[in-house]
Steps between C-alpha positions, in 0.01 A plus 500: 500500500795579722702256708779574747778268613775516760853382429816452706784506245668775296246700297714482183491120513124506565445725198702272271307195623167672432607571144597136448168378645295729274700407190459129582124557525499635143500873567720727288664786684396836359670737745789403723657748744746317729609826666140553621423126527195544279377295205194487281404213269333494162142377498462121496182347354270267694190335356213515745162378382400676179732793560871550486667693780841660499688528827811701588701490822680789668763412762667746734748405771548737793496382860228262372414348164193651336336316210220673312292372212345690210250359259335540163205317348467421130134502396380368164319775309410314183178623349530839668664804345797471266531142367881532502501540880435147625617552860474798731733528799376653824727589791344367819528633851399163645547153361305193610637380832540142372723625218709709741533203734605274211771743389635579846484143636773381263723790598421460872603135493842597367529786750423256783776267382748790516392598852309817409211528744164650407422798725173472690429871462651825378660722630 
């Protein structure tokens, strides 16, 4: 999932605020490039039904803010194959929309409070 936001203050300040928001939401920063205004988080685990999903956020600030999400799914494999491998992780192209909405809604609420406005369309 990709979301775009408009902002009306200095991009360096915006980038710092995004980092603070993500860290407050429990994400650990994996890559941080302030000169390019790009960051990538470690995967954060979410329990969803019987499965456990991992979600990572990529933020890039240019003339707009771009937030992208990446996901993994941990599937129990007990009883199949090697008994030492209890979980198998699959990288997913698409995550359930309800999970994406849950993750992004918390971030969007904080973006709204800072005056970042969700873009209706891109470009």
